BAVO-108343 format. One line per 10 residues: number of its first residue (from 1); their letters; for each residue x, y, z of N, C-alpha, C. Coordinates in steps of 0.1 Angstrom, whole numbers, plus 2048, in hexadecimal, padded with zeros to 3 digits. Layout:
NUM	A	X:Y:Z:X:Y:Z:X:Y:Z ~ ...
# end
This chain:
1	MAGRPPTLVH	9CA:7F0:694:9CC:7E7:69F:9C1:7EB:6AA ~ 9BD:7E0:6B1:9B2:7E2:6BB:9B7:7E8:6C8 ~ 9C3:7E5:6CC:9C8:7E9:6D9:9CE:7F7:6D9 ~ 9D0:7FD:6CD:9D6:80A:6CC:9CC:815:6CC ~ 9CC:81F:6D5:9C2:82A:6D4:9C4:833:6C8 ~ 9B9:839:6C4:9BB:841:6B8:9C3:84E:6BB ~ 9CA:852:6B1:9D3:85E:6B3:9CA:86A:6B1 ~ 9CC:875:6B9:9C5:881:6B7:9CC:88A:6AE ~ 9C4:88F:6A4:9CA:898:69A:9C7:8A6:69F ~ 9D2:8AE:6A0:9D1:8BB:6A5:9D5:8C5:69A
11	DETTPITPLG	9CC:8CE:697:9D0:8D9:68E:9CF:8E6:696 ~ 9D2:8F1:690:9D2:8FD:696:9C5:903:699 ~ 9BA:8FE:692:9AD:904:693:9A5:8FE:69F ~ 9A9:8F2:6A3:9A2:8EB:6AE:9A9:8EE:6BB ~ 9A2:8F4:6C5:9A8:8F7:6D2:9AB:8EA:6DA ~ 9B5:8E9:6E2:9B8:8DE:6EA:9B0:8E0:6F7 ~ 9A8:8D6:6FA:9A1:8D6:707:9A3:8C9:70E ~ 9A5:8CA:71B:9A7:8BD:722:99A:8B5:723 ~ 99B:8A8:725:98F:8A0:725:986:8A3:731 ~ 98C:8A7:73C:984:8AB:748:97E:8B9:747
21	GTRAQAVQRL	980:8C0:73D:97B:8CD:73B:983:8D8:742 ~ 97F:8E4:743:987:8EE:74A:985:8ED:759 ~ 98D:8F5:760:98C:8F5:76E:97F:8FA:773 ~ 979:903:76D:96C:908:771:961:8FE:76F ~ 962:8F6:764:958:8EB:762:95A:8E0:76D ~ 966:8DD:771:968:8D3:77B:963:8D8:788 ~ 965:8E5:78C:960:8EA:798:950:8EA:798 ~ 94A:8ED:78D:93C:8ED:78C:937:8DE:78D ~ 93D:8D5:787:939:8C7:789:93A:8C2:798 ~ 945:8C7:79E:947:8C3:7AC:93C:8CA:7B5
31	QVGLSLLLGI	938:8D6:7B2:92E:8DD:7BA:920:8D6:7B8 ~ 91D:8D2:7AC:910:8CC:7A9:910:8BE:7B0 ~ 91B:8B7:7AF:91B:8AA:7B6:91A:8AB:7C5 ~ 921:8B4:7CB:920:8B6:7D9:912:8BB:7DE ~ 90C:8C4:7D6:8FF:8C9:7D9:8F4:8BD:7D8 ~ 8F6:8B5:7CE:8ED:8A9:7CD:8EE:8A0:7D9 ~ 8FB:89D:7DD:8FE:895:7E8:8F8:89B:7F5 ~ 8F9:8A8:7F7:8F4:8AE:802:8E4:8AD:802 ~ 8DE:8AF:7F7:8D0:8AE:7F6:8CB:8A0:7F9 ~ 8D2:896:7F5:8CE:888:7F9:8CF:886:808
41	VLIVGLANVI	8DA:88B:80E:8DC:889:81C:8D1:890:824 ~ 8CD:89C:81F:8C2:8A3:825:8B4:89C:824 ~ 8B2:896:819:8A5:88E:817:8A5:882:81F ~ 8B0:87B:821:8B1:86F:829:8AF:873:838 ~ 8B5:87E:83C:8B3:883:84A:8A5:887:84D ~ 89F:88D:843:891:891:845:888:885:846 ~ 88A:87B:83E:882:86F:83E:884:868:84C ~ 890:868:851:893:862:85E:88C:86A:869 ~ 88B:877:869:884:87F:873:875:87C:872 ~ 870:87B:866:861:878:864:85E:86A:86A
51	EDRAKQSDKA	867:860:867:865:853:86C:865:852:87C ~ 86F:85A:882:870:85A:890:863:860:897 ~ 85E:86B:891:852:871:896:846:868:894 ~ 845:861:88A:83A:857:888:83B:84C:893 ~ 847:848:896:848:83D:8A0:844:843:8AE ~ 848:84F:8B1:844:856:8BD:835:857:8BE ~ 82F:85C:8B4:820:85D:8B4:819:850:8B5 ~ 81F:845:8B0:818:838:8B1:819:833:8BF ~ 824:836:8C6:826:832:8D4:81C:83A:8DD ~ 81A:847:8DA:811:84F:8E2:802:84D:8DF
61	AVPDAASTVA	7FF:846:8D5:7F1:845:8D1:7EA:83B:8DA ~ 7DD:83D:8DC:7D5:834:8E4:7D2:828:8DC ~ 7D4:81C:8E2:7D0:810:8DA:7C1:810:8D7 ~ 7BE:807:8CD:7B0:807:8C9:7A7:803:8D4 ~ 79D:80C:8D7:794:80A:8E2:789:800:8DE ~ 784:7F9:8E8:779:7F0:8E6:76C:7F8:8E3 ~ 763:7F1:8DC:757:7F8:8D9:74F:7FB:8E5 ~ 749:807:8E6:741:80B:8F2:733:808:8F0 ~ 72F:804:8E4:721:801:8E1:720:7F1:8E1 ~ 716:7EC:8E9:715:7DE:8E9:70F:7D9:8DC
71	PSPASTANDP	714:7CE:8D6:70F:7CA:8C9:701:7C4:8CB ~ 6F8:7C6:8C1:6EB:7C1:8C2:6EB:7B2:8BF ~ 6E3:7AB:8C6:6E3:79C:8C4:6DE:799:8B6 ~ 6E4:78F:8B0:6E1:78B:8A3:6D3:784:8A4 ~ 6CA:789:89B:6BD:783:89B:6BB:77B:88F ~ 6B6:76F:890:6B3:767:884:6A6:76B:87E ~ 69E:773:885:691:777:87F:694:782:874 ~ 69E:789:875:6A1:794:86B:6AB:78E:861 ~ 6A5:789:856:6AD:783:84C:6AD:78C:840 ~ 6B8:793:83D:6B7:79D:832:6B4:797:824
81	LADAGVVPDL	6B7:78A:822:6B3:784:815:6A4:782:815 ~ 69F:77E:820:690:77C:820:689:789:81F ~ 68F:793:825:688:7A1:825:689:7A6:816 ~ 693:7A3:80F:695:7A7:801:68D:79F:7F8 ~ 687:794:7FC:67F:78B:7F4:687:781:7EC ~ 694:77F:7EF:69C:776:7E8:699:767:7EB ~ 697:765:7F8:694:757:7FD:686:758:803 ~ 67F:74D:803:672:74D:809:673:74E:818 ~ 669:754:81F:668:755:82D:666:747:833 ~ 66D:744:83E:66C:738:845:662:73A:851
91	PAETAQATGT	65C:72F:855:653:731:861:65B:736:86C ~ 656:73F:874:65D:746:87E:661:73C:88A ~ 658:733:88D:65A:72A:898:665:720:895 ~ 666:71B:888:670:711:884:67D:718:883 ~ 67E:723:87D:68B:72A:87B:691:72F:888 ~ 689:733:892:68E:738:89E:692:72C:8A8 ~ 68A:722:8A7:68D:716:8B0:69A:70F:8AC ~ 69C:70D:8A0:6A8:705:89C:6B3:70E:897 ~ 6B0:71A:892:6BB:722:88D:6BF:71F:87F ~ 6B8:714:87A:6BB:70F:86C:6AE:70F:864
101	PAAVDLEPED	6AF:70F:857:6A3:70E:84F:69B:701:852 ~ 68E:702:851:686:6F6:854:688:6EC:849 ~ 688:6DF:84D:68A:6D4:843:67D:6D2:83C ~ 67E:6CF:82F:672:6CD:827:670:6BE:825 ~ 664:6B9:828:662:6AB:827:65D:6A8:818 ~ 665:6A0:811:662:69E:803:659:691:802 ~ 658:689:80C:651:67C:80C:642:67F:80E ~ 639:678:807:62B:67A:80A:628:675:818 ~ 61E:67C:81F:61B:678:82C:613:66C:82E ~ 60B:668:824:603:65C:825:60A:64F:823
111	GQ	617:64F:820:61F:643:81F:61E:63C:812 ~ 618:642:808:617:63C:7FB:624:63C:7F3
# end
């Protein structure tokens, strides 16, 4: 039958032990459980203290300061690609006057 628990066979050679173990084993399990619980509480408390100290140090920190060095003006004459030889050099007067590359005239000038 499925609903009936199996019967325990007891003979004189097998000692009878309760399912929970002896009293000493129960006390040991209780001690281990309580010490683990205490350890977890200590770890959470330590994490809370660390977080509070981090918040205090963030409040006391100086905000990001502005740069004390004036930025150099961007120069169109210094083109790193042109210096590396990747693109051809543009005429200096055209590039500086417009700030854009010079337009190339593809039409012949004589009108043919």
